[in-house]
C-alpha positions in Angstrom: 26.9 24.4 16.5 26.9 23.5 12.8 25.6 21.1 10.2 26.5 20.2 6.6 24.8 18.3 3.8 26.6 15.7 1.8 24.9 14.7 -1.5 25.2 11.0 -2.3 24.3 9.0 -5.4 21.8 6.2 -5.7 18.5 5.3 -4.1 17.5 4.0 -0.6 14.5 1.7 -0.1 12.5 1.2 3.1 10.7 -2.1 2.9 7.4 -3.0 4.5 7.8 -4.6 8.0 9.3 -8.0 7.7 9.5 -7.7 3.9 13.2 -6.9 3.5 14.1 -10.2 1.9 11.2 -9.9 -0.5 12.4 -6.5 -1.4 15.9 -7.7 -2.2 14.5 -10.7 -4.1 12.3 -8.3 -6.2 15.3 -6.2 -7.1 17.2 -9.2 -8.3 14.5 -11.1 -10.0 12.3 -8.3 -11.4 14.9 -5.7 -12.2 18.0 -7.8 -12.6 19.9 -5.7 -9.9 22.6 -7.6 -8.1 22.3 -5.8 -4.7 26.0 -6.3 -4.1 26.4 -2.6 -3.2 23.8 -2.7 -0.5 24.4 -0.6 2.7 22.0 -1.5 5.5 20.7 0.9 8.0 18.3 -1.3 9.9 15.6 -2.2 7.4 16.5 0.7 5.2 18.7 -0.4 2.3 20.9 2.1 0.4 22.3 1.4 -3.1 24.8 4.0 -4.3 24.7 2.5 -7.8 20.9 2.2 -8.2 19.2 4.4 -10.8 15.6 5.4 -10.1 14.7 4.9 -13.7 15.2 1.1 -13.1 11.9 1.1 -11.1 10.5 1.3 -7.6 10.0 -2.2 -6.0 6.5 -3.0 -4.9 7.9 -4.2 -1.6 9.4 -0.7 -0.9 7.0 1.3 1.2 9.1 4.4 0.7 12.0 5.2 -1.6 14.6 7.9 -1.0 14.9 9.1 -4.5 17.5 11.9 -4.0 19.3 10.8 -0.8 21.8 12.9 1.1 23.7 12.7 4.4 23.2 15.4 7.1 26.2 15.8 9.5 25.0 17.7 12.6 26.1 18.6 16.1 22.8 19.1 17.8 19.2 18.1 17.6 18.3 21.7 16.7 20.8 21.7 13.9 19.4 18.5 12.4 15.8 19.8 12.5 16.7 23.2 11.1 18.6 21.6 8.2 15.5 19.6 7.3 13.1 22.6 7.7 15.3 24.6 5.3 14.4 22.0 2.6 10.7 21.5 3.0 7.9 21.4 5.7 6.9 17.8 6.1 9.2 14.9 7.3 8.7 11.5 8.7 11.3 9.3 10.5 12.3 5.7 10.2 14.3 4.7 13.3 16.5 1.8 14.0 19.0 3.4 16.4 19.3 6.6 18.4 15.5 6.4 19.1 15.3 9.2 21.7 17.4 11.6 19.5 15.1 10.9 16.5 12.0 11.5 18.6 13.4 14.9 19.8 14.3 15.9 16.2 10.7 15.0 15.1 9.3 17.2 17.9 11.2 20.2 16.5 9.8 19.7 13.0 6.4 20.9 11.8 3.6 18.5 12.9 3.0 15.4 10.7 0.3 13.0 11.8 2.0 9.6 12.3 -0.7 8.1 14.4 -3.0 5.2 13.3 -6.0 6.6 11.4 -9.8 6.0 11.3 -11.3 4.8 8.1 -12.0 6.3 5.6 -8.5 7.9 5.7 -7.4 11.0 3.8 -3.9 10.5 2.4 -1.8 13.7 2.4 -1.3 15.3 -1.0 1.9 17.3 -0.2 5.4 16.0 -0.3 6.7 14.2 2.8 10.4 13.5 3.2 12.0 10.5 4.9 15.0 10.6 7.3 16.9 7.9 9.3 19.5 8.5 11.9 22.6 6.5 11.3 24.1 7.6 14.6 23.9 10.6 17.0 25.4 13.0 14.5 24.5 11.7 11.0 21.3 11.0 9.2 20.4 9.8 5.7 17.4 11.7 4.2 15.5 12.5 1.1 13.0 15.2 0.5 11.9 13.5 -2.7 10.2 10.1 -2.1 7.8 7.9 -4.2 4.8 8.5 -1.8 3.0 11.2 0.1 2.2 8.8 2.9 4.5 9.5 5.8 7.2 6.8 5.8 5.0 5.0 3.3 2.9 3.2 5.8 -0.9 3.5 6.3 -2.0 2.2 9.7 -5.6 2.1 10.9 -7.1 2.1 14.3 -8.2 -1.6 14.6 -11.6 -2.8 15.6 -11.1 -6.1 17.5 -14.8 -6.8 18.1 -17.0 -6.3 15.0 -15.2 -7.4 11.8 -15.4 -11.1 11.1 -11.8 -11.2 10.0 -8.7 -9.1 10.1 -8.7 -9.0 6.3 -11.0 -6.0 6.6 -7.9 -3.8 7.0 -6.8 -4.6 3.4 -10.0 -3.2 1.8 -9.8 -0.2 4.0 -6.3 0.5 2.8 -7.1 -0.3 -0.8 -10.1 2.0 -0.9 -8.1 4.8 0.7 -5.4 4.4 -2.0 -8.0 4.2 -4.7 -9.5 7.4 -3.6 -6.0 9.0 -3.4 -4.6 7.8 -6.7 -7.7 8.0 -8.8 -9.7 10.8 -7.1 -12.8 8.5 -6.7 -15.4 8.3 -3.9 -15.3 5.1 -1.8 -18.4 2.9 -1.9 -21.3 4.3 0.2 -25.0 4.6 0.2 -26.4 3.8 -3.2 -23.3 1.9 -4.3 -23.7 -1.7 -5.6 -20.7 -4.0 -5.0 -19.9 -7.6 -6.0 -17.5 -9.5 -3.7 -16.0 -12.8 -4.9 -15.0 -15.2 -2.2 -16.5 -13.1 0.5 -16.4 -15.6 3.4 -16.2 -14.8 6.3 -17.0 -11.3 5.4 -14.3 -8.8 6.4 -14.5 -6.9 3.2 -18.3 -7.0 3.0 -18.4 -5.7 6.6 -16.4 -2.6 5.6 -18.6 -1.9 2.6 -21.9 -2.2 4.5 -20.6 -0.1 7.3 -20.3 2.7 4.7 -23.9 2.0 3.5 -23.1 0.1 0.3 -25.1 -2.9 -0.9 -23.1 -6.0 -1.4 -23.7 -9.1 -3.5 -21.5 -11.6 -1.7 -20.6 -14.9 -3.3 -18.7 -17.8 -1.7 -19.2 -21.5 -1.2 -19.4 -20.9 2.6 -21.7 -18.5 4.3 -20.6 -15.2 5.8 -20.6 -14.4 9.5 -24.2 -14.6 11.0 -24.4 -10.8 11.5 -23.8 -10.2 7.8 -26.1 -13.0 6.6 -28.9 -11.1 8.5 -27.8 -7.7 7.2 -30.4 -6.1 4.8 -27.6 -4.7 2.7 -26.1 -8.1 1.9 -27.3 -10.5 -0.7 -25.5 -13.9 -0.4 -25.1 -16.6 -3.0 -23.5 -20.0 -2.3 -21.5 -20.5 -5.5 -18.1 -20.4 -7.1 -17.8 -16.7 -7.9 -15.3 -17.1 -10.7 -17.8 -19.2 -12.7 -20.5 -16.5 -12.7 -20.8 -14.3 -15.9 -21.0 -10.5 -15.6 -23.8 -10.5 -18.2 -25.9 -12.6 -15.8 -25.3 -10.4 -12.8 -25.7 -6.9 -14.1 -23.7 -3.8 -13.4 -21.7 -3.0 -10.2 -20.0 0.1 -9.0 -17.2 -2.0 -7.6 -16.1 -5.6 -8.1 -13.7 -6.9 -5.4 -11.9 -10.1 -4.6 -9.6 -11.5 -1.9 -9.9 -15.0 -3.3 -7.1 -17.5 -2.9 -6.4 -18.5 -6.5 -3.6 -18.7 -9.0 -2.7 -15.2 -10.4 -3.3 -16.5 -14.0 -6.9 -17.3 -13.2 -7.4 -14.0 -11.4 -6.0 -12.1 -14.5 -8.5 -13.9 -16.8 -11.4 -13.1 -14.4 -10.4 -9.4 -14.2 -10.1 -9.1 -18.0 -13.6 -10.8 -18.3 -15.2 -8.2 -16.1 -13.5 -5.2 -17.7 -14.4 -6.5 -21.2 -18.0 -6.9 -20.1 -18.4 -3.2 -19.3 -20.3 -4.2 -16.2 -18.0 -2.4 -13.8 -15.4 0.4 -14.0 -13.8 -0.1 -10.6 -12.1 -3.2 -9.2 -9.9 -4.1 -6.3 -8.3 -7.6 -6.2 -5.7 -9.3 -4.2 -3.0 -11.1 -6.2 -2.0 -14.1 -4.1 1.5 -15.4 -4.9 2.1 -19.1 -5.4 5.8 -19.7 -4.6 8.2 -17.8 -6.7 6.7 -14.6 -8.2 6.0 -14.6 -11.9 7.1 -11.0 -12.7 6.1 -11.1 -16.4 2.6 -12.1 -15.3 2.5 -9.2 -12.7 3.5 -6.9 -15.6 0.4 -8.0 -17.4 -1.8 -6.9 -14.5 0.0 -3.6 -14.5 -0.4 -3.1 -18.2 -4.2 -3.0 -17.9 -5.2 0.7 -18.6 -6.3 2.8 -15.6 -4.8 0.3 -13.2 -2.2 0.3 -10.4 -0.4 -2.5 -8.6 0.5 -1.8 -5.0 1.8 -3.7 -2.0 -0.3 -2.8 1.1 0.8 -2.4 4.7 -1.7 -5.1 5.4 -0.7 -7.5 2.6 1.5 -10.5 3.2 3.1 -12.4 0.3 0.6 -10.7 -2.1 0.0 -7.6 -4.2 -3.2 -5.7 -4.8 -4.7 -4.7 -8.2 -6.6 -1.4 -8.2 -8.5 -0.3 -11.3 -10.6 2.8 -11.7 -11.7 3.6 -15.3 -11.4 7.3 -16.1 
């Protein structure tokens, strides 16, 4: 039995589920990369001529930054080769599923199951590997994320949240805690949610014990309207001035609006000094305006991410240091 490692140039990107075309479009329109060299391994796309300095696409949930090919005879050989490099590995499988599962069983345990909220994101390096066939895999110990295979998945509550959008704020808060080392809202936290109806995000916050000032033209779910932690105002949230509302620990928004208007609203709140933490969904209107997205990203102490639970949208996270 034997195995060998073949170093290869370039970078490989694993897109979020059903987001492969958006990933390719981002590479072309944001980075000016032609994608002509693409080699497809299921959803994983390998570019032998891509340089990581060009940038990591938002629609890539995991990037293989230093990819290599492992040629192996047996499952044990494959697992041993990966263990020689580092402890933690996660798979992406599009073929040879049983063989990939057996390799993963021989590797040190990595929790790949859906998580309860709040979720603790691993801090150590997690590599990514993909079987090409029964005797070859493409892998990289170095990736752009410590999240196994770049995907956070939560155990879903199908009964209590008033909308499935609650998963986005759970993921956003988990990432904010991980990237900025900040506590998620809890007892004693005061939060302002713009466009709160029907209340998925508010539900998450009050479940953690936070107080929420929820603003929308339509009311929240009845259970939230009766919740003592919720103060509701029927109004256009974007026309309210921070100076008239006071200070908030967190300001959040999942409002459907043009990104230009959202950017102005974010800048208004940050300039007011009435909050130091914001999470906002950037809803795309047709073709993505990449220079505009760069303006969001240029705001100090901020990060733009694509969530596992986002669709054709990005998420803005700001935590002032």
